[in-house]
C-alpha positions as a Python dict, from the first residue, in 0.01 Angstrom:
ca = {
    (1, 'M'): (0, 0, 0),
    (2, 'T'): (138, 343, -97),
    (3, 'D'): (114, 664, 104),
    (4, 'A'): (-158, 787, -132),
    (5, 'D'): (-362, 472, -63),
    (6, 'E'): (-325, 522, 313),
    (7, 'N'): (-448, 881, 288),
    (8, 'S'): (-744, 814, 61),
    (9, 'I'): (-1098, 725, 156),
    (10, 'E'): (-1404, 636, -44),
    (11, 'V'): (-1696, 875, -12),
    (12, 'T'): (-2045, 873, -159),
    (13, 'L'): (-2215, 1176, -310),
    (14, 'L'): (-2562, 1144, -457),
    (15, 'G'): (-2524, 767, -467),
    (16, 'R'): (-2194, 770, -655),
    (17, 'N'): (-1866, 661, -499),
    (18, 'Y'): (-1550, 869, -519),
    (19, 'R'): (-1199, 805, -387),
    (20, 'V'): (-1060, 1117, -222),
    (21, 'T'): (-718, 1182, -75),
    (22, 'C'): (-701, 1368, 253),
    (23, 'G'): (-416, 1473, 476),
    (24, 'D'): (-339, 1342, 821),
    (25, 'G'): (-595, 1460, 1071),
    (26, 'E'): (-837, 1582, 803),
    (27, 'R'): (-1053, 1272, 769),
    (28, 'E'): (-1328, 1383, 1008),
    (29, 'A'): (-1351, 1729, 850),
    (30, 'L'): (-1365, 1574, 503),
    (31, 'L'): (-1643, 1336, 609),
    (32, 'Q'): (-1840, 1628, 752),
    (33, 'A'): (-1795, 1821, 427),
    (34, 'V'): (-1907, 1516, 227),
    (35, 'A'): (-2217, 1477, 445),
    (36, 'Y'): (-2302, 1845, 406),
    (37, 'L'): (-2250, 1844, 29),
    (38, 'D'): (-2444, 1519, -13),
    (39, 'G'): (-2732, 1670, 184),
    (40, 'K'): (-2733, 1981, -36),
    (41, 'M'): (-2718, 1774, -353),
    (42, 'N'): (-3003, 1548, -240),
    (43, 'E'): (-3210, 1853, -144),
    (44, 'I'): (-3166, 2001, -492),
    (45, 'K'): (-3246, 1669, -657),
    (46, 'R'): (-3560, 1626, -441),
    (47, 'N'): (-3683, 1970, -543),
    (48, 'G'): (-3683, 1838, -900),
    (49, 'K'): (-3581, 2162, -1069),
    (50, 'V'): (-3239, 2033, -1177),
    (51, 'A'): (-3161, 1701, -1344),
    (52, 'G'): (-2828, 1529, -1390),
    (53, 'T'): (-2551, 1478, -1139),
    (54, 'E'): (-2325, 1744, -1287),
    (55, 'R'): (-2599, 2007, -1284),
    (56, 'V'): (-2697, 1918, -929),
    (57, 'A'): (-2331, 1948, -824),
    (58, 'V'): (-2298, 2292, -986),
    (59, 'M'): (-2613, 2421, -818),
    (60, 'A'): (-2500, 2279, -482),
    (61, 'A'): (-2162, 2448, -525),
    (62, 'L'): (-2331, 2780, -602),
    (63, 'N'): (-2560, 2748, -301),
    (64, 'I'): (-2272, 2663, -69),
    (65, 'A'): (-2062, 2949, -209),
    (66, 'H'): (-2358, 3180, -150),
    (67, 'E'): (-2389, 3059, 209),
    (68, 'L'): (-2017, 3108, 268),
    (69, 'L'): (-2017, 3458, 129),
    (70, 'S'): (-2330, 3547, 326),
    (71, 'V'): (-2163, 3467, 658),
    (72, 'K'): (-1819, 3599, 571),
    (73, 'V'): (-1764, 3946, 710),
    (74, 'G'): (-1493, 4208, 681),
    (75, 'G'): (-1211, 4225, 432),
    (76, 'G'): (-1385, 4494, 228),
    (77, 'L'): (-1619, 4238, 72),
    (78, 'D'): (-1942, 4391, -60),
    (79, 'L'): (-2188, 4115, 26),
    (80, 'G'): (-2472, 4286, -156),
    (81, 'Q'): (-2273, 4293, -478),
    (82, 'V'): (-2166, 3930, -435),
    (83, 'K'): (-2527, 3822, -378),
    (84, 'R'): (-2639, 4009, -690),
    (85, 'R'): (-2366, 3843, -896),
    (86, 'I'): (-2456, 3498, -765),
    (87, 'S'): (-2823, 3563, -844),
    (88, 'A'): (-2727, 3671, -1196),
    (89, 'I'): (-2516, 3356, -1240),
    (90, 'E'): (-2802, 3139, -1113),
    (91, 'A'): (-3040, 3306, -1359),
    (92, 'K'): (-2799, 3245, -1647),
    (93, 'L'): (-2756, 2882, -1542),
    (94, 'D'): (-3133, 2835, -1520),
    (95, 'A'): (-3176, 2983, -1868),
    (96, 'A'): (-2897, 2768, -2013),
    (97, 'L'): (-3035, 2455, -1849),
    (98, 'A'): (-3385, 2531, -1975),
    (99, 'Q'): (-3255, 2564, -2332),
    (100, 'Q'): (-3060, 2241, -2300),
    (101, 'E'): (-3362, 2054, -2166),
    (102, 'K'): (-3557, 2153, -2479),
    (103, 'L'): (-3302, 1961, -2685),
    (104, 'F'): (-3400, 1634, -2520),
}
């Protein structure tokens, strides 16, 4: 067994298995992140507005980024502007996904 094998674990996101490498002492934090992300992805899938694992993952990433930026304070960050940009990105993604769904 190599060092990479010793530092990797298998995780499941939206029913799919992935092998992920993590550093010493990071396993618990990684498992918490996986559980959080899996919950977000399942929530999006349950709502039924987004289909496909990749699309669900993108929307989950956007939602989590939005959450992070909403709680982050200081550093000269204009949260209002960030929220508007994320909303604009979500609208563009929704429009692009709607056009793509018409193709199928």
